[in-house]
Steps between C-alpha positions, in 0.01 A plus 500: 500500500594170338830514309509584132755390244612809307668441164707775342623523145820704474548706183223753446329393823707502820792675332492859384645583159842552659480137629471601865229435760351817646558545876125531563408177324792320663382614843141383435624158382712458811203594719290240318764236574527608864127447561509151353439524125721315252669691216643323196671628186367356172710616206620411154854577614744227602580478870842659455328818370233512769686387813600859586133599536425184698774600744400867504147410611631250755286219361496148642271336244544301178552699180351445155751562218503459122121555498450185704759275336712508819360516853716460809551627855828693532507464880380140522680267256299208641185657349620373165593645161209469258636533148283460189729529195438477126589185307847552353395345167255784435770765543722319253208478255449877523870557432468283189229725349648827629640628171191428291276675753713811551620426853798725579615337822390271780582484867432208733521500878550195718433665835809722543689378194445707184562376146507727194477362149701801376691783667300817572640778720162661568337177611803401704470822699137416581569152638822581690303607810582245769819384324373188323722252322481597132587280203483604134472254213262286299224395741476161332843421640543725806165431665512165679201526735132583470482882523288690750406758237593611150496844341469536123620831353372614162360818340157649447469347153542141619368481856138414414608231254725341762227511765255340259744220420570434868127491576426260215785258565551512877160607637480217753863521609592868545353820636613812313457872551618806313691771683366853483656760271770585411617138541421252223542206732304179548537340842441124517442282804344160551130451427282530810761706684402848616505714813162372619627142515805608699294717731259213570795290621587774748139549612461126559821496703372772735144364503363822352176451300470662160252758628768638733761544225565857381707544183636815337620522138523712187582286193372201303722257692289592804166408339467148643610613847263798510214285375573218747547708814202563724579869461690581182611862487628670184734795528385834359771464235394145410401391149128519430454123464629454857268767638212315332561175692602670826263535794629849569742765375737699718728795431812459288841369603621862513217596739540238774216294359586191705569686824183709491282202408633274775491776757130556433400134455685360800470802728874542533 
């Protein structure tokens, strides 16, 4: 069998709800690697919050972080660090209109450096995984580099208005997505950046054609990747719009959906 490139989203896909990988799925993934297939993580998380799963699976491949805004090879620095940040000027523009549009807080990440516009204990707890450098203060002054991603925090009454404004003003510069409930969060990365673009870089590196790329996902930030892959597989717990574009649907993340699917498909 010719080698496949197998792309795995983390939350809601590879990871169970308790943020662990089931022993069965882990064993199947390792068997896939041992017979010559390539496994890559493709996640919205920063590297610092996904490296533990990379190590747990014993991977030796590039990793796609920040939904494609950062792609690198942890074990081969010579592979390069492909970083596609947002223009800093746009972030400062959004800060300028924050009060009139009901924005409660903003957070910017420059790889492993985290910048909060205002202090927030709940949000700080979320980003502390991986021990990033955290700075709190007006982003117009504290942020000195183009950010990898930006999170805009608001409430249910304002989120659609903010998204509409961002789409009207920055349509050709940013890519935005809304987090699922209960979070009223808008995630912003650079226009044209998504998991599919990052995954294509990895596929090209290994010489794997698109038709031999298998991708698993569950949320809207997986749409481009699932659509692009030769075999896009939605988890049983995936949103309906992802299942619509997927080539197939497997069992949920709580039911070893990835492990069972790969075991059957690859004869492991």
